[in-house]
C-alpha positions in Angstrom: -34.4 -8.1 -3.4 -31.0 -10.0 -3.4 -28.8 -11.4 -6.1 -25.8 -12.4 -3.5 -25.9 -15.9 -3.5 -22.9 -17.0 -4.7 -19.3 -16.4 -3.7 -19.0 -12.9 -2.4 -16.1 -10.5 -3.9 -13.7 -8.2 -2.1 -12.4 -5.3 -3.8 -11.8 -2.9 -1.5 -8.0 -1.6 -1.3 -7.0 -4.1 1.3 -7.1 -6.4 3.2 -7.2 -8.0 -0.2 -9.0 -11.4 -1.7 -6.4 -13.9 0.3 -6.1 -17.3 -2.3 -7.6 -20.4 -1.2 -4.2 -21.7 -1.7 -2.7 -19.2 1.2 -5.3 -20.5 3.5 -5.0 -24.1 3.4 -1.2 -23.1 3.7 -1.9 -21.7 7.1 -4.5 -24.8 7.7 -1.9 -27.1 9.9 -1.1 -27.6 13.6 1.0 -25.0 15.1 4.7 -25.7 15.0 8.0 -26.0 16.7 9.2 -22.1 17.1 12.5 -22.4 18.0 14.2 -25.2 15.6 13.6 -26.9 12.1 11.4 -26.1 9.2 9.8 -22.9 10.7 13.1 -21.5 11.3 14.3 -22.9 7.6 11.1 -21.2 5.9 12.0 -17.8 7.5 14.9 -18.2 6.9 14.4 -18.9 3.2 11.7 -16.1 2.7 13.8 -13.2 3.7 15.7 -13.1 0.0 12.4 -13.4 -1.6 11.2 -10.1 0.5 14.4 -8.4 -0.6 14.0 -9.3 -4.1 10.2 -7.5 -3.8 11.7 -4.6 -2.1 14.7 -4.3 -4.4 17.3 -4.1 -1.5 20.3 -5.8 -0.6 19.9 -4.4 3.2 17.4 -6.0 5.8 14.0 -6.9 6.5 12.5 -6.7 9.9 8.9 -8.4 10.7 6.6 -7.0 13.1 3.2 -8.7 14.1 1.4 -5.1 13.4 -0.5 -3.4 10.9 0.7 -0.7 8.6 0.6 1.9 11.6 2.6 -0.1 13.8 5.3 -0.6 10.9 5.5 3.8 10.8 6.0 3.6 14.5 8.7 1.2 14.4 10.8 3.1 11.5 10.4 6.7 13.4 11.4 4.7 17.0 14.7 3.6 16.1 15.7 6.6 13.9 14.3 10.1 15.4 14.5 11.5 18.9 11.6 12.8 20.5 12.1 16.9 19.9 14.4 15.9 16.5 12.3 16.9 13.7 10.4 15.0 10.5 9.5 16.4 7.1 6.1 15.0 6.0 5.0 15.0 2.5 1.0 14.7 2.3 -0.8 13.3 -0.9 -3.7 12.2 1.0 -4.5 10.9 4.7 -1.5 8.3 4.6 1.8 10.0 4.7 -0.5 12.5 7.1 -1.1 9.7 9.5 2.4 8.8 9.4 3.1 12.1 10.8 0.4 12.1 13.3 2.0 9.1 14.9 6.0 10.6 15.0 3.6 13.6 16.8 2.9 11.0 19.5 6.5 10.2 20.1 7.3 13.7 20.6 8.8 14.2 17.2 8.0 17.5 15.8 6.2 17.2 12.1 7.0 20.0 9.2 3.9 19.1 6.4 4.3 20.1 3.2 0.8 18.9 2.2 0.3 18.4 -1.7 -3.4 17.6 -1.2 -5.6 14.4 -2.1 -5.2 14.9 -6.2 -1.6 15.9 -6.7 1.3 14.1 -6.3 4.7 15.8 -4.0 5.8 18.3 -6.0 10.1 18.1 -6.0 10.9 21.1 -7.0 9.1 22.3 -3.5 11.2 19.4 -1.7 14.4 20.7 -2.7 13.8 24.3 -1.9 12.9 23.3 1.5 16.0 21.0 2.1 18.4 23.8 0.6 16.8 26.2 3.5 17.1 23.9 6.0 21.2 24.9 6.6 21.5 23.3 10.0 19.9 19.7 9.1 17.3 19.9 11.6 15.3 17.4 9.5 15.8 14.0 10.4 14.0 12.1 7.9 11.6 12.6 5.2 8.0 10.8 5.5 6.1 9.9 2.0 3.9 7.0 0.4 4.4 5.3 -3.0 1.0 4.4 -3.0 -2.0 6.7 -0.9 -4.6 4.2 -0.5 -7.0 6.7 -0.1 -6.5 9.3 -2.5 -4.5 6.5 -5.2 -2.1 9.0 -6.1 1.1 7.3 -6.8 4.5 9.3 -6.3 7.7 9.0 -8.1 9.8 7.8 -5.5 12.9 7.1 -7.9 12.9 11.2 -9.0 12.1 12.2 -5.1 15.4 9.9 -3.9 17.5 11.8 -6.7 16.0 15.3 -6.0 16.4 14.5 -1.9 19.9 13.4 -2.3 21.3 16.0 -5.0 21.0 18.4 -2.4 23.1 17.2 -0.1 20.7 16.8 2.7 21.4 13.9 5.1 18.1 13.1 5.9 17.0 9.8 6.1 14.4 9.0 2.9 11.6 6.8 4.1 8.6 5.5 2.3 5.6 4.0 2.8 4.7 0.6 0.4 1.4 -0.5 2.0 -0.4 -0.6 -1.4 2.7 -0.7 -3.7 4.6 -3.5 -2.5 3.8 -6.6 -4.9 1.4 -4.3 -7.3 3.9 -2.3 -9.1 7.8 -1.3 -9.0 10.2 -0.3 -5.9 13.5 -0.5 -6.2 14.6 0.6 -2.4 18.4 0.7 -3.5 18.3 2.0 -6.8 16.2 4.7 -5.7 17.8 5.8 -2.8 15.6 5.0 -0.4 17.0 4.1 3.3 13.9 2.6 5.3 10.8 1.5 3.7 7.6 -0.5 5.4 4.9 -2.3 4.1 2.8 -5.4 5.2 1.2 -8.5 3.9 -2.8 -7.5 3.3 -2.2 -6.3 0.3 -0.5 -7.0 -2.3 1.7 -10.1 -0.8 -2.2 -11.5 0.0 -2.4 -13.1 3.6 -4.7 -11.8 5.6 -3.6 -8.8 7.4 -1.4 -8.7 11.0 2.5 -8.8 10.0 4.8 -5.6 9.1 8.1 -5.5 7.6 10.5 -2.5 8.0 13.5 -2.8 5.3 16.4 -0.8 6.1 19.8 0.3 5.1 23.1 1.0 6.5 22.1 4.3 6.8 19.1 3.6 8.9 21.5 1.2 10.8 24.0 4.1 11.7 20.8 5.8 12.8 19.8 3.7 14.9 23.1 3.6 16.9 22.4 7.1 17.6 19.6 6.3 19.6 19.8 6.7 23.3 16.8 4.4 23.7 14.6 2.1 21.8 11.3 0.5 23.1 12.0 -3.3 23.8 9.2 -4.0 21.4 10.3 -1.9 18.2 14.0 -2.2 18.6 14.9 -3.5 15.2 18.4 -4.3 16.3 18.2 -7.8 18.1 15.6 -9.1 15.1 18.4 -8.5 12.5 20.5 -11.3 13.0 18.9 -13.0 16.3 20.9 -16.2 17.5 17.5 -17.7 17.9 14.2 -17.3 15.7 12.3 -16.2 19.1 14.6 -13.3 19.1 13.3 -12.5 15.5 10.1 -11.8 17.0 10.5 -10.4 19.9 8.6 -13.5 21.1 6.6 -16.2 19.8 6.3 -15.5 16.0 3.0 -15.2 13.9 3.5 -19.1 12.7 0.5 -19.1 10.7 0.9 -16.0 8.7 4.2 -16.7 7.7 3.1 -20.1 6.6 0.7 -17.8 4.3 3.3 -15.9 3.2 5.5 -18.6 1.9 2.6 -19.8 -0.3 2.2 -16.2 -1.4 5.8 -15.6 -1.9 5.9 -18.8 -4.1 2.9 -17.7 -6.4 4.4 -14.1 -7.2 8.0 -14.9 -7.7 8.2 -18.7 -8.9 4.9 -18.9 -10.5 4.0 -16.0 -12.3 6.9 -13.6 -12.0 7.4 -10.7 -10.2 7.1 -8.8 -13.9 4.5 -10.2 -14.7 2.5 -9.7 -11.7 3.0 -5.9 -12.2 2.3 -5.9 -15.4 -1.1 -7.7 -14.4 -1.7 -4.8 -12.0 -1.2 -2.1 -14.6 -3.3 -3.5 -17.3 -6.2 -4.5 -14.4 -6.0 -0.5 -13.6 -5.9 0.8 -17.0 -9.1 -1.3 -17.5 -10.6 0.5 -14.5 -9.6 4.0 -15.6 -11.2 3.4 -19.3 -14.7 2.0 -17.7 -14.6 5.6 -15.3 -13.8 7.5 -18.0 -16.7 5.4 -19.9 -19.2 6.2 -17.5 -18.1 9.8 -16.4 -18.5 10.8 -20.0 -21.9 11.4 -20.2 -22.6 11.1 -16.2 -21.4 12.7 -13.0 -18.4 10.0 -12.0 -14.8 10.7 -12.3 -11.0 9.7 -11.4 -9.5 11.3 -8.8 -6.2 11.6 -10.1 -6.6 13.3 -13.3 -2.8 12.2 -14.8 -2.5 8.7 -15.4 1.3 8.5 -14.7 0.4 9.7 -11.2 -2.1 7.0 -10.2 -1.9 4.0 -8.4 -1.6 0.6 -10.0 -3.2 -1.0 -6.7 -6.2 0.9 -6.2 -8.7 3.4 -8.0 -10.4 6.6 -5.7 -13.5 7.7 -7.5 -15.5 11.0 -7.1 -19.4 11.1 -7.8 -21.8 13.9 -7.1 -25.5 13.5 -5.8 -24.4 11.1 -2.7 -24.0 8.4 -5.4 -20.7 6.6 -4.4 -22.7 5.6 -1.2 -25.9 4.3 -3.3 -23.1 2.6 -5.5 -21.6 1.3 -2.9 -24.7 -0.2 -0.8 -26.1 -1.4 -4.0 -23.0 -3.5 -5.1 -22.9 -5.1 -1.7 -26.5 -5.8 -0.4 -28.0 -7.1 -4.0 -24.8 -8.0 -5.6 -22.2 -9.5 -3.5 -19.4 -7.2 -4.1 -18.0 -4.6 -1.5 -16.1 -1.4 -2.6 -13.7 0.5 -0.7 -15.6 3.8 1.3 -13.7 7.4 0.4 -11.8 7.1 3.3 -10.3 9.9 4.4 -11.5 11.6 1.9 -14.2 13.7 3.6 -15.2 13.5 6.8 -16.9 10.2 7.6 -19.8 11.6 9.4 -20.3 14.5 6.3 -23.0 13.7 3.5 -20.4 14.5 1.2 -18.5 11.2 2.5 -20.6 9.8 0.3 -19.7 10.9 -2.8 -16.8 8.8 -3.0 -16.1 4.8 -3.4 -12.6 3.0 -4.5 -11.9 -0.1 -6.2 -9.0 -2.2 -4.8 -7.4 -4.3 -7.7 -4.5 -5.4 -5.7 -3.2 -9.3 -5.0 -5.1 -12.3 -6.2 -7.4 -10.5 -8.9 -8.1 -11.9 -12.3 -10.1 -11.1 -15.3 -13.3 -12.0 -14.5 -12.9 -10.5 -11.1 -12.3 -7.4 -12.5 -14.8 -7.6 -15.5 -17.9 -8.8 -12.7 -16.4 -5.9 -10.3 -17.0 -3.0 -13.7 -20.0 -5.4 -14.6 -21.6 -4.8 -10.9 -20.8 -1.2 -11.0 -22.4 -0.9 -14.3 -25.8 -2.6 -13.2 -25.8 -0.5 -10.0 -25.9 2.5 -12.1 -28.6 1.4 -14.4 -30.7 -0.1 -11.5 -30.4 3.1 -9.7 -31.0 5.0 -12.6 -27.6 7.5 -12.6 -27.0 8.9 -15.0 -24.2 7.8 -17.0 -21.6 7.4 -20.3 -22.1 3.7 -22.2 -19.5 1.6 -23.1 -17.7 1.1 -20.2 -17.5 -2.9 -19.9 -16.6 -2.4 -23.7 -13.7 -0.3 -23.2 -12.4 -1.9 -20.3 -12.3 -5.1 -22.7 -10.4 -3.2 -25.4 -7.7 -2.6 -22.8 -7.7 -5.8 -21.7 -7.6 -7.6 -24.7 -5.2 -5.1 -26.4 -2.7 -6.1 -23.5 -3.2 -10.0 -24.2 -2.2 -10.0 -28.2 
């Protein structure tokens, strides 16, 4: 039996739901890519993207996903044979380190596990011990999209600079840009990478690298940077064509313009951040209620270390896979798999699922997702505590007063 005969709800942590307005903005003929409205539109978007990132530095566009932005950031700043320090709080920072290895870069990993944020004191100790300044860059995520941990990027930045170590501070904000605060300059971040398909509500395919003067200086020290990843020609190009090392992603840019208007002009960035925080807290309340008399719990125990964009949930008895299957095939709600939480070929993989609550989300979508999970628990006879929807409703109602 299926009850799925309406519009499907995508509740995975990216790509996120694309607003109809963004899709409609993209639904037009290809423009002139050399002069005219497209060039003016892109020039107008650059200050808006900088506002999202909290920087007066530069932003570079790439036709790529997040993995491509990792390679771009490294290719411009770290040479083969040099070392980067990877701060692991899940598979995504570790994945960035793996990309570094393919470029011939030596990686040193401090792995804090899948249920903990970065231990800043441990990072300080390591940097103080690096007397020869062998570490050229520090790689970390603000939010790990797998574990849903949120690192304190501000405190980490202050600690790095307090050691006097010259390493570049690089942060992945794929899941956090546009969903929670990020102040790149204030937090002493040198390079920040992100993409269009999560908090920015645009179909996947475009990535961004934000950089400051320290990053520019590192680029000038590089003997060679590949043609495509080199950000130097893209920062202040003579022609629009050069900003993208070829043809720009015209329709992604049209969609992004509409999305930025929705975020910055209509809703307001601080309101966007507040909405994500409230929805995250509502989901946490529901999961806590289900787990109070059942076999489900939030992956990150401490609320101040949880993402506002994605929630990673652990179950037992392979309930995660059962819940995902019922929600998608019976009800039309697609939940995220436990990506990186266990070997995808192992039975334990089915103990995990994720709820994406980023971007174009409202109360009916959040409560609809939670209500569907609640129905799945009942339909599948999975033991769970009562009152989850009431708990979520209380969070939302209290926040709206």
